[in-house]
VOZAKOL-470417 format. One line per field, with one value per residue (C-alpha): x, y, z; residue number from 1. Coordinates in pm, whole numbers, plus 50000, padded with zeros to 5 digits. Each point is the difference from the previous one (the first is absolute). Layout:
# residues N
X X / ...
Y Y / ...
Z Z / ...
i NUM / ...
This chain:
# residues 220
X 66337 / 50393 / 50110 / 50341 / 50057 / 50328 / 50041 / 49941 / 49901 / 49652 / 49805 / 50168 / 50010 / 49666 / 49899 / 50199 / 49739 / 49717 / 50046 / 50161 / 49712 / 49762 / 50202 / 50217 / 50391 / 50208 / 50330 / 50178 / 50332 / 50172 / 50306 / 50194 / 49914 / 49762 / 50205 / 49864 / 49641 / 50032 / 49700 / 49779 / 49990 / 49969 / 49686 / 49825 / 50167 / 50071 / 50350 / 50330 / 50135 / 50299 / 49875 / 50122 / 49805 / 49634 / 49869 / 50048 / 49643 / 49837 / 49648 / 50008 / 50306 / 49992 / 50308 / 50009 / 50313 / 50115 / 49953 / 50373 / 50070 / 49787 / 50288 / 50242 / 49775 / 50187 / 49961 / 49787 / 49760 / 49702 / 50184 / 49803 / 49714 / 49619 / 49869 / 49813 / 50128 / 49865 / 50278 / 49831 / 50224 / 49880 / 50295 / 49975 / 50261 / 50122 / 50296 / 50035 / 49976 / 50151 / 50018 / 50161 / 49946 / 49923 / 49992 / 49807 / 49721 / 50024 / 50144 / 49831 / 49686 / 50030 / 49743 / 50178 / 49827 / 50140 / 50323 / 50026 / 49846 / 50333 / 50183 / 49873 / 49924 / 49672 / 49678 / 49873 / 49639 / 50016 / 49831 / 50035 / 50187 / 49854 / 49853 / 50112 / 50187 / 49796 / 49700 / 50101 / 49924 / 49724 / 49751 / 49917 / 49607 / 49770 / 49858 / 49707 / 50162 / 49884 / 50326 / 50207 / 50270 / 50088 / 50343 / 50058 / 50233 / 50105 / 50191 / 50007 / 49966 / 49627 / 50058 / 50302 / 49746 / 49735 / 50183 / 50128 / 49668 / 49870 / 50262 / 49990 / 49585 / 50076 / 50225 / 49729 / 49967 / 49813 / 50184 / 49969 / 50160 / 50177 / 50098 / 50340 / 50346 / 50040 / 49671 / 50173 / 50106 / 49644 / 50129 / 50299 / 50107 / 49859 / 49659 / 49682 / 49966 / 50374 / 49912 / 49621 / 49790 / 49695 / 49757 / 49964 / 49819 / 50228 / 50305 / 49871 / 49918 / 50315 / 50181 / 49806 / 50110 / 50419 / 50197 / 50307 / 50176 / 50243 / 50017 / 50328 / 50000 / 50037 / 50291 / 50413
Y 35806 / 50007 / 50231 / 50149 / 50047 / 50162 / 49915 / 49700 / 50152 / 49978 / 50174 / 49835 / 49716 / 49956 / 50174 / 49666 / 49765 / 50198 / 50015 / 49657 / 49859 / 50243 / 49768 / 50321 / 49945 / 50143 / 50118 / 50091 / 50170 / 50142 / 50150 / 49744 / 49816 / 49686 / 49721 / 50135 / 49980 / 49581 / 50000 / 50257 / 49857 / 49645 / 50116 / 50195 / 49850 / 50394 / 50033 / 50149 / 50233 / 50282 / 50334 / 50096 / 49737 / 50045 / 50186 / 49859 / 49855 / 50169 / 50181 / 50089 / 50118 / 50013 / 50238 / 49885 / 50118 / 50219 / 50346 / 50089 / 49733 / 50111 / 50232 / 49667 / 49795 / 49910 / 50236 / 49821 / 49851 / 49948 / 49925 / 49748 / 50036 / 49920 / 50318 / 50191 / 49849 / 50200 / 50019 / 50002 / 50164 / 49907 / 50212 / 50226 / 50249 / 49944 / 50256 / 49922 / 49637 / 49869 / 50243 / 50324 / 50323 / 50028 / 50410 / 49945 / 49886 / 50244 / 50292 / 50048 / 49787 / 49698 / 49745 / 49669 / 49840 / 50311 / 49942 / 49653 / 50022 / 50250 / 49739 / 49757 / 50191 / 49862 / 50069 / 49789 / 49946 / 50008 / 49749 / 49761 / 50260 / 49995 / 49652 / 49754 / 49708 / 49754 / 50118 / 49941 / 49597 / 50032 / 50319 / 49910 / 49990 / 49975 / 50232 / 50178 / 49869 / 50281 / 49859 / 50080 / 50260 / 50217 / 50145 / 50346 / 50057 / 50291 / 50068 / 50181 / 49749 / 49906 / 49706 / 49856 / 50108 / 49805 / 49627 / 50067 / 50069 / 49681 / 49797 / 50135 / 49948 / 49568 / 49993 / 50048 / 50392 / 50304 / 50357 / 50330 / 50241 / 50253 / 50183 / 50083 / 49915 / 50399 / 49871 / 49710 / 50182 / 49923 / 49651 / 50029 / 49893 / 50193 / 50055 / 49904 / 49758 / 49836 / 49665 / 50033 / 49676 / 50123 / 49980 / 50279 / 50277 / 50013 / 49972 / 50283 / 50207 / 49976 / 50042 / 50388 / 50055 / 49960 / 50324 / 50032 / 50106 / 49742 / 49930 / 50035 / 49592 / 50028 / 50292 / 49883
Z 24050 / 50028 / 50293 / 50120 / 50383 / 50113 / 50324 / 50238 / 50373 / 50168 / 49664 / 49769 / 50192 / 50006 / 49648 / 49843 / 50225 / 49886 / 49645 / 49965 / 50175 / 49737 / 49678 / 49932 / 49884 / 50248 / 49944 / 50336 / 50119 / 50327 / 50042 / 50114 / 49726 / 49824 / 50250 / 50282 / 49895 / 49973 / 50261 / 49853 / 49655 / 50176 / 50219 / 49672 / 49676 / 49907 / 49773 / 50243 / 49744 / 50040 / 50019 / 49624 / 49932 / 50197 / 49698 / 49722 / 49835 / 50310 / 49947 / 50378 / 50155 / 50434 / 50108 / 50416 / 50114 / 50268 / 49834 / 50083 / 49763 / 49695 / 49884 / 50004 / 49770 / 49661 / 49702 / 49719 / 50207 / 49818 / 49701 / 49833 / 50186 / 49854 / 49780 / 50237 / 50278 / 50393 / 50290 / 50345 / 50223 / 50417 / 50128 / 50285 / 50113 / 50421 / 49980 / 50403 / 50019 / 49643 / 49738 / 50119 / 49865 / 49597 / 49968 / 49639 / 50262 / 50268 / 49877 / 49603 / 50130 / 49777 / 50107 / 50108 / 49678 / 49743 / 50131 / 49966 / 49608 / 49920 / 50119 / 49765 / 49754 / 49900 / 50164 / 50291 / 50219 / 50339 / 50189 / 50279 / 50210 / 50305 / 49985 / 50242 / 49874 / 50127 / 49883 / 49684 / 50075 / 50280 / 49909 / 49617 / 49970 / 49669 / 49859 / 50208 / 50312 / 50281 / 50155 / 49665 / 50067 / 49787 / 49873 / 49851 / 49657 / 49890 / 49650 / 49654 / 49756 / 49963 / 49811 / 50270 / 50301 / 49806 / 49988 / 50349 / 50164 / 49766 / 50207 / 50327 / 49945 / 49903 / 50283 / 50192 / 50156 / 49875 / 49860 / 50012 / 49757 / 50220 / 49697 / 49840 / 50130 / 50101 / 50209 / 50138 / 50330 / 50110 / 50058 / 50085 / 50407 / 50296 / 49766 / 50141 / 49655 / 50134 / 50116 / 50017 / 50030 / 49814 / 49706 / 49688 / 50201 / 50316 / 49788 / 49734 / 50321 / 50184 / 49649 / 50015 / 50374 / 49942 / 50036 / 49791 / 50347 / 50004 / 50342 / 50220 / 50066 / 49591 / 49975 / 49975
i 1 / 2 / 3 / 4 / 5 / 6 / 7 / 8 / 9 / 10 / 11 / 12 / 13 / 14 / 15 / 16 / 17 / 18 / 19 / 20 / 21 / 22 / 23 / 24 / 25 / 26 / 27 / 28 / 29 / 30 / 31 / 32 / 33 / 34 / 35 / 36 / 37 / 38 / 39 / 40 / 41 / 42 / 43 / 44 / 45 / 46 / 47 / 48 / 49 / 50 / 51 / 52 / 53 / 54 / 55 / 56 / 57 / 58 / 59 / 60 / 61 / 62 / 63 / 64 / 65 / 66 / 67 / 68 / 69 / 70 / 71 / 72 / 73 / 74 / 75 / 76 / 77 / 78 / 79 / 80 / 81 / 82 / 83 / 84 / 85 / 86 / 87 / 88 / 89 / 90 / 91 / 92 / 93 / 94 / 95 / 96 / 97 / 98 / 99 / 100 / 101 / 102 / 103 / 104 / 105 / 106 / 107 / 108 / 109 / 110 / 111 / 112 / 113 / 114 / 115 / 116 / 117 / 118 / 119 / 120 / 121 / 122 / 123 / 124 / 125 / 126 / 127 / 128 / 129 / 130 / 131 / 132 / 133 / 134 / 135 / 136 / 137 / 138 / 139 / 140 / 141 / 142 / 143 / 144 / 145 / 146 / 147 / 148 / 149 / 150 / 151 / 152 / 153 / 154 / 155 / 156 / 157 / 158 / 159 / 160 / 161 / 162 / 163 / 164 / 165 / 166 / 167 / 168 / 169 / 170 / 171 / 172 / 173 / 174 / 175 / 176 / 177 / 178 / 179 / 180 / 181 / 182 / 183 / 184 / 185 / 186 / 187 / 188 / 189 / 190 / 191 / 192 / 193 / 194 / 195 / 196 / 197 / 198 / 199 / 200 / 201 / 202 / 203 / 204 / 205 / 206 / 207 / 208 / 209 / 210 / 211 / 212 / 213 / 214 / 215 / 216 / 217 / 218 / 219 / 220
């Protein structure tokens, strides 16, 4: 597939490494410009592009930028993307550590990914937000392996969710359907599943045990 990755930090960089190794055609962008991605491009064979170019022709677009920077992404971000493309949102809300207070999340009760979706003006699939970046490289396992990790995947677009779950499987991880975007609070920071390195059964149980109450640490 042709995949665009917006954000070349820990998650974006390691997804670039794994997806290119699997034979996908990856375009990667960051806020500082293509000239700053030389090392990643030389290592992986990915194509460095501007943020505005990242989604062109893409069947999957990964948005992996700090939440506070989502509103700054260019308009028309998905112009030229492939028909039926899926958007993966890996973001998390860290009001005290990074993002500042976002009223729509805290006062209106929007999930983090619903807030992101409204700014992107396109449905998103929430995945990898609670995954350690190193695990993307170090912990893939073949299907059926008892040590294979499972990743929760939430979203409203069932076709896009199917595409993303298949891609996660190809990357070497099981998936658990975590419901729609309004249910994605179950995998936000400080929930039982966040950072959990476990299989399908434990991930399913952790999602069920989550509370919608945002803890003090994650309030602005």
